[in-house]
NULUM-377044 format. One record per residue (C-alpha): residue number from 1; residue in one letter; x, y, z. Coordinates in steps of 0.2 Angstrom, whole numbers, always signed. Each point is the difference from the previous one (the first is absolute). Example, Ala and Ser with C-alpha at 12.3 -4.5 7.8 and 13.67 -1.06 7.14 Angstrom:
BEGIN
<kegu resi="1" resn="a" X="+62" Y="-22" Z="+39"/>
<kegu resi="2" resn="s" X="+6" Y="+17" Z="-3"/>
This chain:
BEGIN
<kegu resi="1" resn="m" X="+514" Y="+683" Z="+293"/>
<kegu resi="2" resn="s" X="-6" Y="+12" Z="+12"/>
<kegu resi="3" resn="m" X="+10" Y="+12" Z="+1"/>
<kegu resi="4" resn="q" X="-2" Y="+20" Z="-1"/>
<kegu resi="5" resn="r" X="+14" Y="-3" Z="-14"/>
<kegu resi="6" resn="s" X="+14" Y="-10" Z="-8"/>
<kegu resi="7" resn="a" X="+12" Y="-3" Z="-11"/>
<kegu resi="8" resn="v" X="+13" Y="-12" Z="-3"/>
<kegu resi="9" resn="l" X="+16" Y="+14" Z="-3"/>
<kegu resi="10" resn="l" X="+14" Y="-10" Z="-3"/>
<kegu resi="11" resn="l" X="+12" Y="+15" Z="+6"/>
<kegu resi="12" resn="s" X="+8" Y="-10" Z="+13"/>
<kegu resi="13" resn="l" X="+4" Y="-20" Z="+3"/>
<kegu resi="14" resn="f" X="+6" Y="-12" Z="+11"/>
<kegu resi="15" resn="s" X="+4" Y="+6" Z="+15"/>
<kegu resi="16" resn="v" X="+7" Y="+1" Z="+18"/>
<kegu resi="17" resn="f" X="+2" Y="-11" Z="+11"/>
<kegu resi="18" resn="p" X="-6" Y="+10" Z="+15"/>
<kegu resi="19" resn="l" X="+11" Y="+2" Z="+17"/>
<kegu resi="20" resn="l" X="+3" Y="-14" Z="-5"/>
<kegu resi="21" resn="a" X="+4" Y="+12" Z="-14"/>
<kegu resi="22" resn="g" X="-8" Y="+13" Z="-7"/>
<kegu resi="23" resn="c" X="+3" Y="+9" Z="-17"/>
<kegu resi="24" resn="d" X="-8" Y="-2" Z="-17"/>
<kegu resi="25" resn="l" X="+11" Y="-11" Z="-11"/>
<kegu resi="26" resn="l" X="-7" Y="+8" Z="-18"/>
<kegu resi="27" resn="s" X="-11" Y="+14" Z="+8"/>
<kegu resi="28" resn="v" X="-4" Y="+16" Z="-12"/>
<kegu resi="29" resn="v" X="-8" Y="+10" Z="+16"/>
<kegu resi="30" resn="p" X="+0" Y="+19" Z="-5"/>
<kegu resi="31" resn="t" X="+8" Y="+11" Z="+11"/>
<kegu resi="32" resn="e" X="-5" Y="+17" Z="+5"/>
<kegu resi="33" resn="g" X="+0" Y="+11" Z="-17"/>
<kegu resi="34" resn="s" X="+3" Y="-15" Z="-13"/>
<kegu resi="35" resn="p" X="-12" Y="+0" Z="-16"/>
<kegu resi="36" resn="l" X="-6" Y="-18" Z="+4"/>
<kegu resi="37" resn="q" X="-15" Y="+1" Z="+11"/>
<kegu resi="38" resn="p" X="-7" Y="-4" Z="+10"/>
<kegu resi="39" resn="d" X="+13" Y="+0" Z="+15"/>
<kegu resi="40" resn="y" X="-5" Y="-14" Z="+12"/>
<kegu resi="41" resn="g" X="+15" Y="+6" Z="+11"/>
<kegu resi="42" resn="r" X="-7" Y="+16" Z="+4"/>
<kegu resi="43" resn="p" X="+3" Y="+3" Z="+19"/>
<kegu resi="44" resn="l" X="-12" Y="+3" Z="+13"/>
<kegu resi="45" resn="p" X="+0" Y="+16" Z="+11"/>
<kegu resi="46" resn="p" X="+12" Y="-2" Z="+13"/>
<kegu resi="47" resn="g" X="-12" Y="-7" Z="+14"/>
<kegu resi="48" resn="e" X="-15" Y="-7" Z="-9"/>
<kegu resi="49" resn="m" X="-3" Y="-17" Z="-3"/>
<kegu resi="50" resn="a" X="-5" Y="-12" Z="-13"/>
<kegu resi="51" resn="l" X="-16" Y="-5" Z="+5"/>
<kegu resi="52" resn="e" X="-18" Y="+10" Z="-1"/>
<kegu resi="53" resn="k" X="-15" Y="-9" Z="+9"/>
<kegu resi="54" resn="i" X="-13" Y="-4" Z="-12"/>
<kegu resi="55" resn="t" X="-17" Y="+3" Z="+10"/>
<kegu resi="56" resn="d" X="-13" Y="-2" Z="-15"/>
<kegu resi="57" resn="p" X="-2" Y="-19" Z="-5"/>
<kegu resi="58" resn="s" X="-4" Y="+3" Z="-20"/>
<kegu resi="59" resn="m" X="+15" Y="+4" Z="-2"/>
<kegu resi="60" resn="y" X="+7" Y="-15" Z="+8"/>
<kegu resi="61" resn="p" X="+8" Y="-15" Z="-13"/>
<kegu resi="62" resn="d" X="-9" Y="-15" Z="+1"/>
<kegu resi="63" resn="f" X="+10" Y="-11" Z="+11"/>
<kegu resi="64" resn="g" X="-8" Y="-14" Z="-4"/>
<kegu resi="65" resn="l" X="+12" Y="-2" Z="-16"/>
<kegu resi="66" resn="g" X="+11" Y="-7" Z="+13"/>
<kegu resi="67" resn="f" X="-8" Y="-16" Z="+5"/>
<kegu resi="68" resn="g" X="+9" Y="-14" Z="-5"/>
<kegu resi="69" resn="e" X="+16" Y="-12" Z="+6"/>
<kegu resi="70" resn="r" X="+3" Y="+7" Z="+18"/>
<kegu resi="71" resn="d" X="+13" Y="-9" Z="+8"/>
<kegu resi="72" resn="s" X="+14" Y="+13" Z="-4"/>
<kegu resi="73" resn="m" X="-8" Y="+15" Z="+7"/>
<kegu resi="74" resn="l" X="-3" Y="-11" Z="+15"/>
<kegu resi="75" resn="l" X="+20" Y="-3" Z="-1"/>
<kegu resi="76" resn="a" X="+2" Y="+20" Z="-2"/>
<kegu resi="77" resn="i" X="-11" Y="+5" Z="+13"/>
<kegu resi="78" resn="d" X="+8" Y="-14" Z="+15"/>
<kegu resi="79" resn="g" X="+18" Y="+7" Z="-6"/>
<kegu resi="80" resn="t" X="-7" Y="+19" Z="+3"/>
<kegu resi="81" resn="l" X="-7" Y="-6" Z="+14"/>
<kegu resi="82" resn="d" X="+17" Y="-6" Z="+7"/>
<kegu resi="83" resn="y" X="+7" Y="+16" Z="-4"/>
<kegu resi="84" resn="f" X="-11" Y="+10" Z="+10"/>
<kegu resi="85" resn="a" X="+5" Y="-10" Z="+15"/>
<kegu resi="86" resn="k" X="+14" Y="+8" Z="+2"/>
<kegu resi="87" resn="p" X="+1" Y="+14" Z="+9"/>
<kegu resi="88" resn="s" X="+11" Y="+9" Z="-13"/>
<kegu resi="89" resn="s" X="-15" Y="+2" Z="-11"/>
<kegu resi="90" resn="l" X="-9" Y="+13" Z="+13"/>
<kegu resi="91" resn="q" X="+12" Y="+14" Z="-7"/>
<kegu resi="92" resn="w" X="-10" Y="+2" Z="-17"/>
<kegu resi="93" resn="f" X="-16" Y="+4" Z="+10"/>
<kegu resi="94" resn="p" X="-12" Y="+6" Z="-1"/>
<kegu resi="95" resn="y" X="-1" Y="+6" Z="-21"/>
<kegu resi="96" resn="l" X="-14" Y="+10" Z="-2"/>
<kegu resi="97" resn="d" X="-16" Y="-6" Z="+10"/>
<kegu resi="98" resn="i" X="+8" Y="-17" Z="+2"/>
<kegu resi="99" resn="s" X="+6" Y="-5" Z="+15"/>
<kegu resi="100" resn="h" X="+15" Y="-17" Z="+2"/>
<kegu resi="101" resn="e" X="-15" Y="-9" Z="+11"/>
<kegu resi="102" resn="r" X="-11" Y="+1" Z="-16"/>
<kegu resi="103" resn="s" X="+9" Y="-6" Z="-15"/>
<kegu resi="104" resn="i" X="+3" Y="-14" Z="+11"/>
<kegu resi="105" resn="m" X="-18" Y="-3" Z="+4"/>
<kegu resi="106" resn="s" X="-5" Y="+4" Z="-19"/>
<kegu resi="107" resn="l" X="+12" Y="-14" Z="-7"/>
<kegu resi="108" resn="e" X="-8" Y="-14" Z="+13"/>
<kegu resi="109" resn="a" X="-18" Y="+9" Z="-5"/>
<kegu resi="110" resn="f" X="+6" Y="-2" Z="-16"/>
<kegu resi="111" resn="r" X="+8" Y="-16" Z="+1"/>
<kegu resi="112" resn="d" X="-16" Y="-6" Z="+7"/>
<kegu resi="113" resn="l" X="-10" Y="+6" Z="-13"/>
<kegu resi="114" resn="l" X="+7" Y="-9" Z="-15"/>
<kegu resi="115" resn="q" X="-3" Y="-17" Z="+10"/>
<kegu resi="116" resn="t" X="-18" Y="+4" Z="+1"/>
<kegu resi="117" resn="a" X="-5" Y="+9" Z="-14"/>
<kegu resi="118" resn="t" X="-6" Y="-13" Z="-12"/>
<kegu resi="119" resn="s" X="-4" Y="+12" Z="-17"/>
<kegu resi="120" resn="a" X="+6" Y="+16" Z="-7"/>
<kegu resi="121" resn="e" X="-16" Y="+8" Z="+2"/>
<kegu resi="122" resn="e" X="+2" Y="-4" Z="+22"/>
<kegu resi="123" resn="l" X="+20" Y="+5" Z="-3"/>
<kegu resi="124" resn="n" X="-4" Y="+17" Z="-5"/>
<kegu resi="125" resn="q" X="-15" Y="+1" Z="+12"/>
<kegu resi="126" resn="g" X="+11" Y="-2" Z="+15"/>
<kegu resi="127" resn="i" X="+14" Y="+10" Z="-5"/>
<kegu resi="128" resn="v" X="-14" Y="+13" Z="-4"/>
<kegu resi="129" resn="e" X="-10" Y="-2" Z="+17"/>
<kegu resi="130" resn="n" X="+17" Y="-3" Z="+11"/>
<kegu resi="131" resn="f" X="+14" Y="+8" Z="-7"/>
<kegu resi="132" resn="d" X="+4" Y="+19" Z="-5"/>
<kegu resi="133" resn="v" X="+8" Y="+3" Z="-17"/>
<kegu resi="134" resn="y" X="+15" Y="+9" Z="-6"/>
<kegu resi="135" resn="r" X="+5" Y="+4" Z="-15"/>
<kegu resi="136" resn="s" X="+20" Y="+6" Z="-5"/>
<kegu resi="137" resn="k" X="+0" Y="+20" Z="-5"/>
<kegu resi="138" resn="g" X="+7" Y="-7" Z="-16"/>
<kegu resi="139" resn="w" X="+14" Y="+11" Z="-9"/>
<kegu resi="140" resn="d" X="-15" Y="+9" Z="-6"/>
<kegu resi="141" resn="r" X="-12" Y="+3" Z="+14"/>
<kegu resi="142" resn="s" X="-12" Y="-9" Z="-9"/>
<kegu resi="143" resn="g" X="+5" Y="-17" Z="+7"/>
<kegu resi="144" resn="t" X="+13" Y="-5" Z="-14"/>
<kegu resi="145" resn="v" X="+14" Y="-10" Z="+3"/>
<kegu resi="146" resn="l" X="+13" Y="-10" Z="-12"/>
<kegu resi="147" resn="f" X="+3" Y="-18" Z="+6"/>
<kegu resi="148" resn="t" X="+17" Y="-8" Z="-4"/>
<kegu resi="149" resn="g" X="+7" Y="-19" Z="+3"/>
<kegu resi="150" resn="y" X="+14" Y="-8" Z="+9"/>
<kegu resi="151" resn="c" X="+7" Y="-16" Z="+2"/>
<kegu resi="152" resn="q" X="+12" Y="-12" Z="+8"/>
<kegu resi="153" resn="p" X="+11" Y="-7" Z="-15"/>
<kegu resi="154" resn="i" X="+10" Y="-14" Z="-2"/>
<kegu resi="155" resn="y" X="+17" Y="+0" Z="-5"/>
<kegu resi="156" resn="d" X="+16" Y="-12" Z="-2"/>
<kegu resi="157" resn="a" X="+15" Y="+3" Z="+12"/>
<kegu resi="158" resn="s" X="+16" Y="-3" Z="+6"/>
<kegu resi="159" resn="e" X="+7" Y="+6" Z="+17"/>
<kegu resi="160" resn="v" X="+17" Y="+3" Z="-5"/>
<kegu resi="161" resn="r" X="+4" Y="+9" Z="-18"/>
<kegu resi="162" resn="t" X="+4" Y="-12" Z="-15"/>
<kegu resi="163" resn="e" X="+2" Y="+5" Z="-16"/>
<kegu resi="164" resn="r" X="-19" Y="-3" Z="-3"/>
<kegu resi="165" resn="f" X="-5" Y="+8" Z="+14"/>
<kegu resi="166" resn="r" X="+6" Y="+18" Z="+4"/>
<kegu resi="167" resn="f" X="-11" Y="+13" Z="+7"/>
<kegu resi="168" resn="p" X="-2" Y="+2" Z="+17"/>
<kegu resi="169" resn="l" X="-15" Y="+4" Z="+13"/>
<kegu resi="170" resn="y" X="+9" Y="+6" Z="+16"/>
<kegu resi="171" resn="g" X="-7" Y="-1" Z="+18"/>
<kegu resi="172" resn="l" X="-1" Y="+16" Z="+9"/>
<kegu resi="173" resn="p" X="+15" Y="+10" Z="+3"/>
<kegu resi="174" resn="e" X="+3" Y="+6" Z="+17"/>
<kegu resi="175" resn="e" X="+0" Y="+18" Z="-8"/>
<kegu resi="176" resn="l" X="-14" Y="+2" Z="-4"/>
<kegu resi="177" resn="l" X="-13" Y="+10" Z="+13"/>
<kegu resi="178" resn="k" X="-15" Y="-3" Z="+2"/>
<kegu resi="179" resn="d" X="-14" Y="+6" Z="+11"/>
<kegu resi="180" resn="e" X="-9" Y="-11" Z="+13"/>
<kegu resi="181" resn="f" X="-14" Y="-2" Z="-12"/>
<kegu resi="182" resn="g" X="+12" Y="-3" Z="-15"/>
<kegu resi="183" resn="t" X="+0" Y="+12" Z="-11"/>
<kegu resi="184" resn="p" X="+15" Y="+3" Z="-7"/>
<kegu resi="185" resn="l" X="+13" Y="+17" Z="+8"/>
<kegu resi="186" resn="g" X="+15" Y="+0" Z="-10"/>
<kegu resi="187" resn="w" X="+18" Y="-7" Z="+1"/>
<kegu resi="188" resn="r" X="+11" Y="+1" Z="+16"/>
<kegu resi="189" resn="g" X="+16" Y="+7" Z="-6"/>
<kegu resi="190" resn="r" X="-7" Y="+9" Z="-15"/>
<kegu resi="191" resn="t" X="-12" Y="+14" Z="-3"/>
<kegu resi="192" resn="a" X="-12" Y="-12" Z="-11"/>
<kegu resi="193" resn="s" X="-1" Y="-18" Z="-3"/>
<kegu resi="194" resn="p" X="+10" Y="-6" Z="-15"/>
<kegu resi="195" resn="t" X="-8" Y="-2" Z="-18"/>
<kegu resi="196" resn="r" X="-5" Y="-13" Z="-9"/>
<kegu resi="197" resn="k" X="+15" Y="+2" Z="-12"/>
<kegu resi="198" resn="e" X="+13" Y="+0" Z="+14"/>
<kegu resi="199" resn="f" X="-7" Y="-17" Z="+8"/>
<kegu resi="200" resn="s" X="-1" Y="-8" Z="-16"/>
<kegu resi="201" resn="d" X="+17" Y="+8" Z="-4"/>
<kegu resi="202" resn="g" X="+4" Y="-11" Z="+15"/>
<kegu resi="203" resn="f" X="+0" Y="+13" Z="+16"/>
<kegu resi="204" resn="l" X="-2" Y="-16" Z="+12"/>
<kegu resi="205" resn="e" X="+10" Y="-14" Z="-8"/>
<kegu resi="206" resn="g" X="+10" Y="-6" Z="+14"/>
<kegu resi="207" resn="r" X="-10" Y="+0" Z="+13"/>
<kegu resi="208" resn="g" X="-8" Y="-16" Z="+0"/>
<kegu resi="209" resn="l" X="-17" Y="+6" Z="-2"/>
<kegu resi="210" resn="e" X="-5" Y="-10" Z="-16"/>
<kegu resi="211" resn="l" X="-14" Y="-13" Z="+5"/>
<kegu resi="212" resn="y" X="-4" Y="-6" Z="-18"/>
<kegu resi="213" resn="w" X="+6" Y="+3" Z="-17"/>
<kegu resi="214" resn="l" X="-11" Y="+1" Z="-14"/>
<kegu resi="215" resn="e" X="+1" Y="-5" Z="-18"/>
<kegu resi="216" resn="g" X="-5" Y="+16" Z="-9"/>
<kegu resi="217" resn="e" X="+2" Y="+17" Z="+4"/>
<kegu resi="218" resn="l" X="-21" Y="+6" Z="-4"/>
<kegu resi="219" resn="e" X="-3" Y="-16" Z="+12"/>
<kegu resi="220" resn="a" X="+9" Y="+8" Z="+14"/>
<kegu resi="221" resn="y" X="-11" Y="+18" Z="-1"/>
<kegu resi="222" resn="i" X="-16" Y="-9" Z="-2"/>
<kegu resi="223" resn="v" X="+4" Y="-8" Z="+19"/>
<kegu resi="224" resn="h" X="+4" Y="+16" Z="+5"/>
<kegu resi="225" resn="v" X="-17" Y="+8" Z="-6"/>
<kegu resi="226" resn="q" X="-8" Y="-14" Z="+6"/>
<kegu resi="227" resn="g" X="+10" Y="-2" Z="+16"/>
<kegu resi="228" resn="s" X="-3" Y="-19" Z="+2"/>
<kegu resi="229" resn="a" X="+5" Y="-14" Z="-12"/>
<kegu resi="230" resn="k" X="+2" Y="-20" Z="+2"/>
<kegu resi="231" resn="l" X="+16" Y="-7" Z="-7"/>
<kegu resi="232" resn="r" X="+3" Y="-15" Z="-6"/>
<kegu resi="233" resn="l" X="+19" Y="-5" Z="+1"/>
<kegu resi="234" resn="p" X="+12" Y="-12" Z="-10"/>
<kegu resi="235" resn="d" X="-7" Y="-16" Z="+12"/>
<kegu resi="236" resn="g" X="-17" Y="+1" Z="-2"/>
<kegu resi="237" resn="s" X="-4" Y="+10" Z="+15"/>
<kegu resi="238" resn="m" X="-9" Y="+14" Z="+4"/>
<kegu resi="239" resn="r" X="+4" Y="+16" Z="+10"/>
<kegu resi="240" resn="e" X="-10" Y="+16" Z="+3"/>
<kegu resi="241" resn="v" X="+7" Y="+17" Z="+3"/>
<kegu resi="242" resn="g" X="-13" Y="+14" Z="+7"/>
<kegu resi="243" resn="y" X="+2" Y="+20" Z="+2"/>
<kegu resi="244" resn="a" X="+13" Y="+6" Z="+14"/>
<kegu resi="245" resn="g" X="+0" Y="+19" Z="-6"/>
<kegu resi="246" resn="k" X="+3" Y="+12" Z="-13"/>
<kegu resi="247" resn="t" X="+10" Y="+16" Z="-4"/>
<kegu resi="248" resn="e" X="-9" Y="+18" Z="+2"/>
<kegu resi="249" resn="r" X="+7" Y="+5" Z="-19"/>
<kegu resi="250" resn="p" X="-15" Y="+2" Z="-11"/>
<kegu resi="251" resn="y" X="-8" Y="-13" Z="-9"/>
<kegu resi="252" resn="v" X="-4" Y="+3" Z="-20"/>
<kegu resi="253" resn="g" X="-10" Y="-15" Z="-8"/>
<kegu resi="254" resn="l" X="+8" Y="-9" Z="-13"/>
<kegu resi="255" resn="g" X="-17" Y="+2" Z="-14"/>
<kegu resi="256" resn="a" X="+3" Y="+16" Z="+4"/>
<kegu resi="257" resn="s" X="+15" Y="+4" Z="-6"/>
<kegu resi="258" resn="l" X="-2" Y="-11" Z="-16"/>
<kegu resi="259" resn="v" X="-16" Y="+9" Z="-3"/>
<kegu resi="260" resn="e" X="+8" Y="+15" Z="+3"/>
<kegu resi="261" resn="a" X="+15" Y="-4" Z="-11"/>
<kegu resi="262" resn="g" X="-10" Y="-7" Z="-15"/>
<kegu resi="263" resn="k" X="+4" Y="-16" Z="+1"/>
<kegu resi="264" resn="i" X="-15" Y="-8" Z="+2"/>
<kegu resi="265" resn="d" X="-19" Y="+6" Z="-3"/>
<kegu resi="266" resn="r" X="-9" Y="+4" Z="+14"/>
<kegu resi="267" resn="g" X="-16" Y="-8" Z="-5"/>
<kegu resi="268" resn="a" X="+14" Y="-19" Z="-4"/>
<kegu resi="269" resn="l" X="+7" Y="+2" Z="+17"/>
<kegu resi="270" resn="n" X="+1" Y="-15" Z="+9"/>
<kegu resi="271" resn="l" X="+13" Y="-13" Z="+8"/>
<kegu resi="272" resn="f" X="+1" Y="-11" Z="-14"/>
<kegu resi="273" resn="a" X="+3" Y="+16" Z="-10"/>
<kegu resi="274" resn="v" X="+14" Y="+7" Z="+12"/>
<kegu resi="275" resn="k" X="+10" Y="-16" Z="+0"/>
<kegu resi="276" resn="q" X="-3" Y="-2" Z="-18"/>
<kegu resi="277" resn="y" X="+7" Y="+18" Z="-3"/>
<kegu resi="278" resn="f" X="+14" Y="-4" Z="+11"/>
<kegu resi="279" resn="e" X="+7" Y="-16" Z="-9"/>
<kegu resi="280" resn="r" X="+0" Y="+10" Z="-15"/>
<kegu resi="281" resn="h" X="+11" Y="+13" Z="+6"/>
<kegu resi="282" resn="p" X="+9" Y="-8" Z="+16"/>
<kegu resi="283" resn="d" X="+11" Y="+15" Z="-1"/>
<kegu resi="284" resn="e" X="-11" Y="+11" Z="+8"/>
<kegu resi="285" resn="l" X="-6" Y="-7" Z="+13"/>
<kegu resi="286" resn="r" X="+10" Y="+5" Z="+13"/>
<kegu resi="287" resn="e" X="-3" Y="+17" Z="-6"/>
<kegu resi="288" resn="f" X="-18" Y="+0" Z="+3"/>
<kegu resi="289" resn="l" X="+2" Y="-9" Z="+18"/>
<kegu resi="290" resn="d" X="+11" Y="+11" Z="+6"/>
<kegu resi="291" resn="r" X="-12" Y="+16" Z="-2"/>
<kegu resi="292" resn="n" X="-10" Y="-10" Z="+13"/>
<kegu resi="293" resn="e" X="+12" Y="+8" Z="+15"/>
<kegu resi="294" resn="s" X="-10" Y="-12" Z="+17"/>
<kegu resi="295" resn="y" X="+9" Y="-17" Z="+2"/>
<kegu resi="296" resn="v" X="-8" Y="-13" Z="+10"/>
<kegu resi="297" resn="f" X="+9" Y="-13" Z="+13"/>
<kegu resi="298" resn="f" X="-8" Y="-18" Z="+5"/>
<kegu resi="299" resn="t" X="+3" Y="-12" Z="+15"/>
<kegu resi="300" resn="e" X="-3" Y="-18" Z="-1"/>
<kegu resi="301" resn="s" X="-19" Y="-6" Z="+2"/>
<kegu resi="302" resn="e" X="-11" Y="-15" Z="+3"/>
<kegu resi="303" resn="g" X="-19" Y="-1" Z="+0"/>
<kegu resi="304" resn="g" X="-5" Y="+16" Z="-12"/>
<kegu resi="305" resn="p" X="+0" Y="+12" Z="-6"/>
<kegu resi="306" resn="y" X="-3" Y="+12" Z="+13"/>
<kegu resi="307" resn="g" X="-9" Y="+15" Z="-2"/>
<kegu resi="308" resn="s" X="+2" Y="+16" Z="+11"/>
<kegu resi="309" resn="m" X="-8" Y="-5" Z="+14"/>
<kegu resi="310" resn="n" X="+11" Y="-14" Z="+2"/>
<kegu resi="311" resn="i" X="-13" Y="-15" Z="-5"/>
<kegu resi="312" resn="p" X="-2" Y="-10" Z="-17"/>
<kegu resi="313" resn="v" X="-6" Y="+9" Z="-15"/>
<kegu resi="314" resn="t" X="-16" Y="-10" Z="-6"/>
<kegu resi="315" resn="p" X="+0" Y="-1" Z="-18"/>
<kegu resi="316" resn="y" X="-16" Y="+13" Z="-6"/>
<kegu resi="317" resn="r" X="-5" Y="+3" Z="+15"/>
<kegu resi="318" resn="t" X="+18" Y="+13" Z="+7"/>
<kegu resi="319" resn="l" X="-2" Y="+16" Z="-4"/>
<kegu resi="320" resn="a" X="+14" Y="+12" Z="-1"/>
<kegu resi="321" resn="t" X="-4" Y="+23" Z="+3"/>
<kegu resi="322" resn="d" X="+8" Y="+12" Z="+6"/>
<kegu resi="323" resn="k" X="-1" Y="-3" Z="+19"/>
<kegu resi="324" resn="k" X="+3" Y="+20" Z="+3"/>
<kegu resi="325" resn="v" X="-18" Y="+3" Z="-6"/>
<kegu resi="326" resn="f" X="-8" Y="-17" Z="+1"/>
<kegu resi="327" resn="p" X="-4" Y="-13" Z="+18"/>
<kegu resi="328" resn="r" X="+10" Y="-14" Z="+3"/>
<kegu resi="329" resn="g" X="-9" Y="-19" Z="-1"/>
<kegu resi="330" resn="g" X="-18" Y="+9" Z="-9"/>
<kegu resi="331" resn="i" X="-11" Y="-12" Z="-8"/>
<kegu resi="332" resn="t" X="-2" Y="+7" Z="-18"/>
<kegu resi="333" resn="f" X="-10" Y="-2" Z="-14"/>
<kegu resi="334" resn="a" X="+9" Y="+3" Z="-18"/>
<kegu resi="335" resn="e" X="-9" Y="+1" Z="-17"/>
<kegu resi="336" resn="t" X="+11" Y="+0" Z="-16"/>
<kegu resi="337" resn="t" X="+5" Y="-10" Z="-13"/>
<kegu resi="338" resn="v" X="+14" Y="-13" Z="+0"/>
<kegu resi="339" resn="p" X="+8" Y="-12" Z="-13"/>
<kegu resi="340" resn="t" X="-6" Y="-17" Z="-3"/>
<kegu resi="341" resn="t" X="+15" Y="-14" Z="-2"/>
<kegu resi="342" resn="s" X="-8" Y="-1" Z="-18"/>
<kegu resi="343" resn="g" X="+7" Y="+17" Z="-4"/>
<kegu resi="344" resn="g" X="-18" Y="+9" Z="+3"/>
<kegu resi="345" resn="y" X="-5" Y="+10" Z="+12"/>
<kegu resi="346" resn="q" X="-15" Y="-2" Z="+12"/>
<kegu resi="347" resn="p" X="-10" Y="+11" Z="+12"/>
<kegu resi="348" resn="f" X="+7" Y="-2" Z="+20"/>
<kegu resi="349" resn="h" X="-10" Y="+2" Z="+14"/>
<kegu resi="350" resn="q" X="+9" Y="-6" Z="+15"/>
<kegu resi="351" resn="f" X="-1" Y="+1" Z="+19"/>
<kegu resi="352" resn="g" X="+18" Y="+3" Z="+8"/>
<kegu resi="353" resn="v" X="+11" Y="+6" Z="+16"/>
<kegu resi="354" resn="d" X="+10" Y="+14" Z="-3"/>
<kegu resi="355" resn="q" X="+15" Y="-10" Z="+6"/>
<kegu resi="356" resn="d" X="+16" Y="+8" Z="-6"/>
<kegu resi="357" resn="t" X="+11" Y="+16" Z="-8"/>
<kegu resi="358" resn="g" X="+4" Y="+5" Z="-17"/>
<kegu resi="359" resn="g" X="+16" Y="+12" Z="+0"/>
<kegu resi="360" resn="a" X="-7" Y="+6" Z="-18"/>
<kegu resi="361" resn="i" X="-16" Y="+0" Z="+6"/>
<kegu resi="362" resn="r" X="-5" Y="+17" Z="+3"/>
<kegu resi="363" resn="s" X="-15" Y="+11" Z="+5"/>
<kegu resi="364" resn="a" X="-20" Y="-4" Z="+0"/>
<kegu resi="365" resn="g" X="+2" Y="-5" Z="-19"/>
<kegu resi="366" resn="r" X="+9" Y="-14" Z="+2"/>
<kegu resi="367" resn="a" X="-1" Y="-20" Z="+6"/>
<kegu resi="368" resn="d" X="+10" Y="-14" Z="-2"/>
<kegu resi="369" resn="i" X="-8" Y="-19" Z="-2"/>
<kegu resi="370" resn="f" X="+11" Y="-14" Z="+3"/>
<kegu resi="371" resn="l" X="+0" Y="-12" Z="-11"/>
<kegu resi="372" resn="g" X="+7" Y="-18" Z="+4"/>
<kegu resi="373" resn="t" X="+16" Y="-10" Z="-2"/>
<kegu resi="374" resn="g" X="+8" Y="-4" Z="-17"/>
<kegu resi="375" resn="p" X="+1" Y="+1" Z="-17"/>
<kegu resi="376" resn="q" X="-18" Y="+2" Z="-4"/>
<kegu resi="377" resn="a" X="-2" Y="+13" Z="+11"/>
<kegu resi="378" resn="e" X="+13" Y="+9" Z="-3"/>
<kegu resi="379" resn="r" X="-6" Y="+1" Z="-17"/>
<kegu resi="380" resn="i" X="-20" Y="+6" Z="+6"/>
<kegu resi="381" resn="a" X="+12" Y="+12" Z="+11"/>
<kegu resi="382" resn="g" X="+7" Y="+9" Z="-15"/>
<kegu resi="383" resn="g" X="-16" Y="+2" Z="-8"/>
<kegu resi="384" resn="t" X="-10" Y="+5" Z="+15"/>
<kegu resi="385" resn="n" X="-4" Y="+21" Z="-2"/>
<kegu resi="386" resn="a" X="-17" Y="+6" Z="-2"/>
<kegu resi="387" resn="e" X="-10" Y="+13" Z="+11"/>
<kegu resi="388" resn="g" X="-13" Y="-4" Z="+11"/>
<kegu resi="389" resn="m" X="-8" Y="+1" Z="+18"/>
<kegu resi="390" resn="l" X="+5" Y="-4" Z="+18"/>
<kegu resi="391" resn="w" X="-13" Y="+1" Z="+14"/>
<kegu resi="392" resn="y" X="+5" Y="-6" Z="+18"/>
<kegu resi="393" resn="i" X="-14" Y="-5" Z="+14"/>
<kegu resi="394" resn="y" X="+1" Y="+0" Z="+17"/>
<kegu resi="395" resn="l" X="-12" Y="-4" Z="+12"/>
<kegu resi="396" resn="k" X="-14" Y="+11" Z="+4"/>
<kegu resi="397" resn="d" X="+9" Y="+14" Z="+11"/>
<kegu resi="398" resn="d" X="-16" Y="+1" Z="+13"/>
<kegu resi="399" resn="a" X="-2" Y="-7" Z="+17"/>
<kegu resi="400" resn="d" X="-13" Y="-15" Z="-1"/>
<kegu resi="401" resn="q" X="+10" Y="-6" Z="-17"/>
<kegu resi="402" resn="l" X="+19" Y="-1" Z="+11"/>
<kegu resi="403" resn="s" X="-11" Y="-6" Z="+14"/>
<kegu resi="404" resn="a" X="-7" Y="-15" Z="-10"/>
<kegu resi="405" resn="a" X="+15" Y="-4" Z="-10"/>
<kegu resi="406" resn="r" X="+10" Y="-4" Z="+16"/>
């Protein structure tokens, strides 16, 4: 791999459906003062952004490694351009020296380059000559980013509670308070929102807010973490739910809880291991789930899943980051490692678009890759956890270049 440093660290596996959702299901990301290092969640100083411009081309990655299948990337670009056509997208710019107009022209220019480049070398040279390159500072200010994965699971469900289907997915309660950007603020009439335990104990029973009922409590929890799901009803028809909101209560990763309690060895942590543990110890499931006080609500959805920019996400192309420090809609280039369908690992050098937000994807040291829908995507997302480098490219910021792009 042409990254400066990379390692498969099986510390957190199977991540969020960012806002669409946003938290890591099995994350063991160290908190401040934790003996686990490195600290991928280390926050930047107030007001500091995650990207830094790299002016020495010798430090660039080989963008030609991303030459290959292009249709999915073109789809992601077109969806992002639809987002930038909305007046509401203007409020997030400028970001550093990146204007709203420059973001649009960068997407258009890169789309043209993808369609005209005939080789990896031509693609790489086109970026070097025409684009500025930015790098995430990472958790260590040397560019090290932890990549995890998220997906849209498919589970059996029912529209009514039955003996088999007993665990609800709730619609959005009117008491949940959010600001104009969807950030949870609390609960009307209370000093704080109810905890997960309170909801699990029936806090919303009798309100008619149940959208669907799932067979397993862990399945329902996974939908909370992913923020989206396709649901197969008893008659064979399919439904889709998406993220509607969450409480302001703190998020605690299930994997972190199990590792810290000595239930699963950190090196053996994956989604299969977690499911297997609770199959053997079902009486412990509620205790560990309740350690994560954050709770997610849903809405009926079609044509998704959708990211935080309210556009469909694209498998292997959509990236979720902390939008307090990363720019919306930027063209990304990720260098990391992902699982294969056969159980091994392979290098990942892929262009994408920063289209989504992760509730637990915080700081310059985290990023989440959307890996698709269904059981195979769930397995791959459940094993995605590796260090890497994250790059952004924008059309060169000079009058001649921008004029030519017009």
